[in-house]
C-alpha positions as CSV (number, residue, x, y, z in Angstrom):
1,M,0.0,0.0,0.0
2,D,3.0,2.3,-0.2
3,P,2.2,5.0,-2.8
4,A,5.9,5.4,-3.6
5,Q,6.0,2.0,-5.1
6,H,3.1,2.7,-7.4
7,P,3.4,6.0,-9.4
8,F,0.1,7.7,-10.0
9,E,-0.5,10.8,-12.0
10,M,-4.0,12.0,-12.8
11,D,-4.3,15.2,-14.8
12,G,-7.5,16.1,-16.6
13,D,-6.7,14.3,-19.8
14,T,-5.7,11.1,-17.9
15,A,-8.9,11.3,-15.8
16,E,-11.0,11.5,-19.0
17,K,-9.2,8.6,-20.6
18,L,-9.6,6.5,-17.4
19,A,-13.3,7.4,-17.2
20,S,-13.8,6.2,-20.8
21,L,-12.1,2.9,-19.9
22,V,-14.2,2.4,-16.8
23,A,-17.6,3.3,-18.3
24,P,-18.0,0.0,-20.2
25,L,-17.2,-1.9,-17.0
26,L,-20.0,-0.3,-14.9
27,P,-23.3,-2.1,-14.3
28,N,-26.6,-0.4,-15.0
29,A,-28.3,1.2,-12.0
30,D,-30.8,-1.7,-11.6
31,V,-28.0,-4.3,-11.4
32,A,-26.1,-2.1,-9.0
33,R,-29.1,-1.9,-6.7
34,E,-29.7,-5.7,-6.8
35,D,-26.1,-6.8,-6.3
36,R,-24.4,-3.9,-4.5
37,R,-21.1,-5.5,-3.7
38,R,-20.2,-7.7,-6.7
39,S,-21.5,-5.4,-9.4
40,L,-18.4,-3.3,-9.2
41,D,-15.9,-6.1,-9.2
42,P,-14.9,-5.6,-12.9
43,V,-14.1,-1.9,-12.1
44,T,-12.0,-2.8,-9.0
45,E,-10.2,-5.6,-10.9
46,F,-9.4,-3.2,-13.8
47,L,-8.2,-0.4,-11.5
48,A,-6.0,-2.8,-9.4
49,G,-4.6,-4.3,-12.6
50,R,-3.7,-0.9,-14.0
51,Y,-2.4,0.8,-10.8
52,G,-1.7,-1.9,-8.2
53,R,-3.6,-3.4,-5.3
54,W,-3.7,0.0,-3.5
55,A,-6.6,0.9,-6.0
56,C,-8.9,-1.7,-4.4
57,G,-9.9,0.9,-1.8
58,W,-11.5,3.3,-4.4
59,N,-15.0,2.7,-3.1
60,W,-14.2,2.4,0.6
61,S,-16.8,5.0,1.5
62,V,-17.5,6.9,4.7
63,G,-20.5,5.4,6.5
64,E,-22.5,2.4,5.3
65,G,-21.5,2.0,1.7
66,D,-20.4,-0.9,-0.4
67,V,-17.4,-1.2,2.0
68,D,-18.2,0.9,5.0
69,G,-16.0,2.6,7.5
70,G,-13.7,4.1,4.9
71,V,-12.5,7.6,4.0
72,V,-13.9,8.1,0.5
73,E,-16.6,10.8,0.6
74,V,-17.4,11.2,-3.1
75,W,-18.7,7.6,-3.4
76,C,-21.6,6.4,-1.4
77,C,-22.5,2.9,-2.6
78,S,-23.3,1.3,-5.9
79,S,-27.0,1.5,-5.3
80,D,-26.8,5.3,-4.8
81,S,-23.8,6.2,-6.8
82,V,-24.3,4.2,-10.0
83,T,-26.5,5.9,-12.6
84,T,-25.5,6.0,-16.2
85,P,-22.0,4.9,-17.2
86,D,-21.2,8.4,-18.5
87,A,-22.2,10.0,-15.2
88,T,-20.7,7.3,-13.0
89,A,-17.3,6.8,-14.6
90,P,-16.0,10.3,-13.6
91,L,-17.2,9.6,-10.1
92,V,-15.2,6.4,-10.0
93,V,-12.1,8.3,-11.1
94,E,-12.7,11.0,-8.4
95,A,-13.2,8.3,-5.8
96,L,-9.9,6.7,-6.9
97,R,-8.1,10.1,-6.6
98,E,-9.6,10.7,-3.1
99,W,-8.4,7.2,-2.0
100,R,-5.0,7.8,-3.4
101,G,-4.8,11.2,-1.6
102,W,-5.6,9.4,1.7
103,L,-2.8,6.9,1.1
104,E,-0.3,9.7,0.3
105,D,-1.4,11.7,3.4
106,R,-1.2,8.5,5.5
107,T,2.4,7.8,4.3
108,E,3.5,11.4,5.1
109,R,2.0,10.9,8.6
110,F,3.8,7.6,9.0
111,A,7.1,9.3,8.2
112,A,6.4,12.1,10.7
113,L,5.4,9.7,13.5
114,A,8.3,7.3,13.0
115,P,10.9,7.1,15.7
116,P,13.9,9.5,15.1
117,D,16.4,8.1,12.6
118,S,19.0,7.6,15.3
119,T,16.6,5.3,17.3
120,P,16.6,1.7,16.3
121,V,13.1,0.4,16.0
122,S,13.8,-2.3,18.5
123,L,14.7,0.4,21.1
124,A,11.7,2.7,20.5
125,D,9.7,2.3,23.6
126,L,6.0,1.4,24.0
127,W,5.2,5.0,24.9
128,H,6.3,6.2,21.5
129,W,4.1,3.7,19.7
130,E,1.2,4.5,21.9
131,R,1.5,8.2,21.2
132,A,1.9,7.7,17.5
133,C,-1.1,5.3,17.4
134,T,-3.2,7.8,19.4
135,R,-2.5,10.4,16.7
136,L,-3.4,8.0,13.9
137,V,-6.6,6.9,15.6
138,T,-7.6,10.6,15.8
139,V,-6.9,11.1,12.1
140,V,-8.7,8.0,11.0
141,A,-11.7,8.8,13.3
142,D,-11.8,12.3,11.7
143,R,-11.4,11.1,8.1
144,T,-14.0,8.3,8.4
145,Q,-16.2,10.6,10.5
146,A,-16.3,7.7,13.0
147,E,-19.1,6.3,10.9
148,S,-20.2,2.6,10.8
149,G,-17.2,0.3,10.7
150,W,-14.5,3.0,11.0
151,Y,-12.7,1.0,13.7
152,G,-11.8,-1.7,11.2
153,H,-10.0,0.7,8.9
154,C,-8.4,2.3,12.0
155,M,-6.9,-1.0,13.1
156,Q,-5.7,-1.6,9.5
157,V,-4.0,1.8,9.4
158,L,-2.3,1.1,12.8
159,R,-1.0,-2.2,11.4
160,W,0.2,-0.5,8.2
161,F,2.0,2.1,10.4
162,L,3.7,-0.5,12.5
163,A,4.7,-2.6,9.5
164,Y,6.1,0.6,7.8
165,N,8.3,0.9,10.9
166,G,9.5,-2.7,10.8
167,I,7.5,-3.9,13.8
168,D,6.9,-7.7,13.5
169,E,3.4,-9.0,13.2
170,G,3.2,-10.4,16.8
171,Q,4.3,-7.2,18.4
172,S,2.1,-5.2,16.1
173,E,-1.0,-7.1,17.1
174,E,-0.1,-6.5,20.7
175,I,0.2,-2.7,20.2
176,V,-3.0,-2.6,18.1
177,K,-4.8,-4.5,20.8
178,D,-3.6,-2.1,23.4
179,A,-4.7,0.8,21.2
180,D,-8.2,-0.9,20.9
181,T,-8.4,-1.3,24.7
182,P,-6.9,1.8,26.2
183,T,-4.6,1.4,29.2
184,V,-2.7,4.1,31.0
185,F,1.0,4.3,30.3
186,S,3.3,6.7,31.9
187,P,5.9,8.4,29.8
188,P,9.6,7.5,30.6
């Protein structure tokens, strides 16, 4: 999910071209209402194939959408957002841009919250991780508007942050669990 590993430029011409490629993959509005989740699979597969797995979050909307608890505000759900292919395709492109913006913002925050360069990850204390996780929880709660299943994305972001910093999966799960069930730590 590291944006640096997947270049992404989306100017106006590129957005129009992408919308023209997405439009034929979109279901009609009736199909979108009947089969909310799977009706957009061809779009998601196309975007992931073209840009990388990071693009799979393009429709992870705020609130109760196709995939609820996300950060994408421009897309609601297939039953509400899908109309005609010509009207819906630009919306898909804008949702992809919004998701990408979140990933880029998140990566900048990860770098800012990482332990100082001179501190080996193994020596960074629990207090540092708790403080960083608290800041990330606040950001995710804000971006998701703490709607519906926001906490699932929040725990995912915390895991991404810890993996970004080289924390092994076992320790990461412990830290995320502690973030999920607040305890009082005293600073060193």
